[in-house]
C-alpha positions, 0 to 999 in steps of 0.5 A: 985767810982773807983780810979782816974786814976794815969795818968796825967790829960787829956785835952780831953776825947772822949767818943765813938770810932766811926766815930765822936769820931775819927774824932773829936779827930784827928781834935782837936789834929791837931789844938792843938798838945799839947793836951793830948787826950784819946778815950774811947770805951765801946766795943772791936771794934773800928769804927764798923759802919764805918767797915760795912757801904755801904756793907763794902765799907764805904759810907763816904759822898754824892756829895751835896756840897752846905749847902742848898742841903746837909741839905735837906736830914736830916729829923731832925736837918736840920736847925741846920746842914744848919748853920754848913755846912757853916763851914764844908760840904761834899766838906770839907770832901773830901778835909780832907780825901784827905789831910789824904791820902784817895781819894774819888770817886763819884758814879752815885747816888751821894754816895761817897766812898774811891777809894779802895771800902774798909771801912778798908781804912777809919779805917786805916786812922783814926788809923794811924792819931790817932797814929801820934797825940799820941791819946791814945785809950782804949777799953772795957772802958765804961763811966758810969757818968760825974761829975764836978771837979776842973779845969774840969770834972771827967769821971767815967768808969767801970775801973777808973775815969779820970780827964779831962778839956774837954769831947766830947760825941760821944757815937752814937745813943742808940736803947733804952731810957735807953742807955741815962740814965747817960746823963739824970742824967746830966740834959740834955733833951733827945728826945726819941730814935726811929728807922729810916732807915728801910724796910716795912713788908707786912704780906700778902706777896702777892708780895713775888713771885716777890722777887728781882724785882726792879723798878728804879723810883717809888713813895711810899706814906704813905696813909692818910699822906703827906709823900711820896718819889721817887726812886728805890723800891725793892720787898723782901720776907718780903715786900718792900725795896730799896732807896725810902722806906728807905728814906721814913722811915726816913722822916716818922719815928716819924709818923710811930712810932705813928702808931706802924708800922701799915699802908698802903703803896701806890706804884706808880710803873709807877713814873708818875702822875695818869692822865698821866698813865690813858691817856696812857691806855685809849689812847690805848683803844680808838685807838683800839689797838689789843696788848694783855695787859699782854704781853706788859708791859707799863711804863718800868715795869719788865714783871713779875711785870706787869703780876702780876699787870694785874692779880690783876686788873682782866686782862685776858691773852687774853685781848687786849686794844680794848676789855677790859672794862673801869672797868678793866682799872681803876683797872689796873691804881689803881694797877700801880699808887696806889698799896696798901701794908698793912704794919705791922712792920719793918725790920732793913736796914742791918747795916744802923740802925740809931736812931731818937732821942738823945740830944735835939739840944736846949741843944747845942751851935751850934757855938762850939757844947758845952753843954750850961749848962755844959761848957767843955762838947761837943757833936757830931754825932748820940748822937745828935737828928739829922739823915739823909737819907741813902747815906752818910748823917749820916756820914757827920753829924758826920764829921761836928758836930765833926769838929765844936766841935774839933775847939771849944775845941781847941780854949777853950785852947787859943793860943798855 
């Protein structure tokens, strides 16, 4: 074991220099300005996910200000977060950043970004307030174990052993179960980490020539399951992407893992119930419409997509609604309302990779985010078995759990 750090003992060691780590450290310091706090980060880079989030703009949170509305966007941890959001939610996040010099704005889809549209604004805010509160930061310092000690805990790193009264675990989500090995040694129950937030790969690439075509309000279903979502769908050269697909991947993450990512995705391009689409199409036939089907897209679909669906359904270029067979109309309705994509495999959604899995919430006292079995050790952020849809929800879970943990830590030291 490395030598114990020669520096005077710390009140709080935060393991992980990401969003939850910095937020928790700063919050704890502001509640108790006498705390000696250090953040340790195994890599050289701090706040790496903050840097790349939202295409470099940082999707800080989402404009869903009631606990019920906000918690509905979390496939895992929803019940626990609904309770926690009564203490710190998206509205509180907006206020917190405003108080710390960062104004957030809301976009049409509800996502919230700094007015600067630059993630560096958030990073600078954290670094500035960490410095203001005299929080020490160590990079390339990887935690490899925690053991109990007199008056606290010993955090073993690749460089030394640090004595501290409290520990805040904000190590993020590991992509493989091996990443949790030292937490498992503490006796913690770890839910196996699996991917969440990903796109769907279609090995047939039958729509590859439509790469870049998007539909603003479609429905995507996993065939043979209850999983379905609505929203924008984007055709890519590898398959399907867009908010609806990414959201579906989160809600169906465990189901799709069990299927080894081999399944059929059904896309309703119209966004309408099949009965409504059928009524429109059959109505045109019954009215004797002489409009050529392929040349006149329905349901607001892009022309290229409509033509492709018509071709797959057997619609000829010269076909008008009045003279096309019911059989072809039925095939067209199927292509429009339940277009099948044979999916095999997934692709990480840019920088938004999130893990489903982590420390089981049964291990956590939700009033403080303290580990029930180990008083003095707290956890926050993606290291927990909590994950949300894309759109600022995962950062909001980080802010909320870190805020509750920081308050628990500050209160554990008693009145100033």
